[in-house]
DRENZA-776594 format. One record per residue (C-alpha): residue in one letter; residue number from 1; y, z, x. Coordinates in steps of 0.05 Angstrom, whole numbers, plus 5000, padded with zeros to 4 digits. Example, Ala and Ser with C-alpha at 12.3 -4.5 7.8 and 13.67 -1.06 7.14 Angstrom:
! residues 2
rec resn->a, resi->1, c2->4910, c3->5156, c1->5246
rec resn->s, resi->2, c2->4979, c3->5143, c1->5273
//
This chain:
! residues 81
rec resn->s, resi->1, c2->2980, c3->1605, c1->5141
rec resn->n, resi->2, c2->3054, c3->1582, c1->5151
rec resn->k, resi->3, c2->3060, c3->1510, c1->5131
rec resn->y, resi->4, c2->3127, c3->1502, c1->5159
rec resn->v, resi->5, c2->3153, c3->1486, c1->5222
rec resn->r, resi->6, c2->3221, c3->1492, c1->5249
rec resn->i, resi->7, c2->3229, c3->1413, c1->5277
rec resn->g, resi->8, c2->3309, c3->1430, c1->5299
rec resn->t, resi->9, c2->3376, c3->1456, c1->5267
rec resn->l, resi->10, c2->3444, c3->1432, c1->5221
rec resn->l, resi->11, c2->3506, c3->1445, c1->5258
rec resn->k, resi->12, c2->3564, c3->1431, c1->5234
rec resn->p, resi->13, c2->3600, c3->1391, c1->5182
rec resn->v, resi->14, c2->3626, c3->1317, c1->5212
rec resn->g, resi->15, c2->3690, c3->1280, c1->5172
rec resn->t, resi->16, c2->3697, c3->1281, c1->5100
rec resn->y, resi->17, c2->3641, c3->1271, c1->5064
rec resn->g, resi->18, c2->3589, c3->1322, c1->5074
rec resn->e, resi->19, c2->3559, c3->1292, c1->5136
rec resn->i, resi->20, c2->3530, c3->1343, c1->5181
rec resn->k, resi->21, c2->3497, c3->1343, c1->5253
rec resn->v, resi->22, c2->3432, c3->1357, c1->5266
rec resn->e, resi->23, c2->3401, c3->1375, c1->5323
rec resn->i, resi->24, c2->3317, c3->1348, c1->5321
rec resn->d, resi->25, c2->3272, c3->1379, c1->5376
rec resn->e, resi->26, c2->3247, c3->1310, c1->5401
rec resn->a, resi->27, c2->3183, c3->1317, c1->5387
rec resn->f, resi->28, c2->3206, c3->1315, c1->5322
rec resn->i, resi->29, c2->3249, c3->1257, c1->5326
rec resn->l, resi->30, c2->3210, c3->1207, c1->5296
rec resn->d, resi->31, c2->3180, c3->1243, c1->5242
rec resn->f, resi->32, c2->3251, c3->1274, c1->5216
rec resn->e, resi->33, c2->3268, c3->1202, c1->5218
rec resn->d, resi->34, c2->3215, c3->1167, c1->5172
rec resn->s, resi->35, c2->3229, c3->1224, c1->5124
rec resn->d, resi->36, c2->3266, c3->1222, c1->5071
rec resn->h, resi->37, c2->3277, c3->1302, c1->5053
rec resn->f, resi->38, c2->3258, c3->1363, c1->5092
rec resn->f, resi->39, c2->3263, c3->1444, c1->5081
rec resn->v, resi->40, c2->3315, c3->1496, c1->5085
rec resn->k, resi->41, c2->3304, c3->1568, c1->5085
rec resn->i, resi->42, c2->3343, c3->1593, c1->5043
rec resn->n, resi->43, c2->3339, c3->1676, c1->5011
rec resn->g, resi->44, c2->3265, c3->1662, c1->5027
rec resn->s, resi->45, c2->3250, c3->1605, c1->5005
rec resn->y, resi->46, c2->3236, c3->1539, c1->5023
rec resn->v, resi->47, c2->3285, c3->1490, c1->4992
rec resn->p, resi->48, c2->3274, c3->1424, c1->4999
rec resn->y, resi->49, c2->3330, c3->1371, c1->5013
rec resn->f, resi->50, c2->3333, c3->1300, c1->4996
rec resn->i, resi->51, c2->3358, c3->1252, c1->5062
rec resn->e, resi->52, c2->3419, c3->1200, c1->5040
rec resn->g, resi->53, c2->3422, c3->1179, c1->5098
rec resn->l, resi->54, c2->3429, c3->1180, c1->5178
rec resn->r, resi->55, c2->3456, c3->1159, c1->5227
rec resn->e, resi->56, c2->3463, c3->1162, c1->5296
rec resn->t, resi->57, c2->3536, c3->1170, c1->5334
rec resn->n, resi->58, c2->3526, c3->1205, c1->5419
rec resn->y, resi->59, c2->3488, c3->1247, c1->5352
rec resn->m, resi->60, c2->3451, c3->1258, c1->5287
rec resn->l, resi->61, c2->3490, c3->1261, c1->5235
rec resn->i, resi->62, c2->3457, c3->1270, c1->5159
rec resn->k, resi->63, c2->3478, c3->1257, c1->5103
rec resn->i, resi->64, c2->3452, c3->1303, c1->5045
rec resn->e, resi->65, c2->3443, c3->1279, c1->4973
rec resn->e, resi->66, c2->3495, c3->1316, c1->4939
rec resn->i, resi->67, c2->3518, c3->1342, c1->4979
rec resn->d, resi->68, c2->3589, c3->1311, c1->4983
rec resn->a, resi->69, c2->3643, c3->1351, c1->5019
rec resn->p, resi->70, c2->3653, c3->1393, c1->5085
rec resn->e, resi->71, c2->3662, c3->1458, c1->5049
rec resn->t, resi->72, c2->3587, c3->1450, c1->5014
rec resn->a, resi->73, c2->3556, c3->1421, c1->5085
rec resn->a, resi->74, c2->3587, c3->1484, c1->5123
rec resn->d, resi->75, c2->3533, c3->1528, c1->5077
rec resn->f, resi->76, c2->3486, c3->1485, c1->5117
rec resn->n, resi->77, c2->3518, c3->1516, c1->5185
rec resn->l, resi->78, c2->3463, c3->1542, c1->5238
rec resn->k, resi->79, c2->3395, c3->1530, c1->5187
rec resn->d, resi->80, c2->3336, c3->1522, c1->5211
rec resn->i, resi->81, c2->3303, c3->1460, c1->5178
//
């Protein structure tokens, strides 16, 4: 059985530090805020990414460890979390 559940989507990079706008389904917001990592499916495998920071403006912004530029962040555009 699949132990991965889709909880949201990574949207577009915001700003110059590699932060990414993220949309999390209402039911998973608290779990997501309490977690230090999440998984993204890349080439058929689930890859863990670690959350360096999370902040809310009009929407939720996530900073992923080792993603420090909008160019790298753009690789995550529209990927499921």
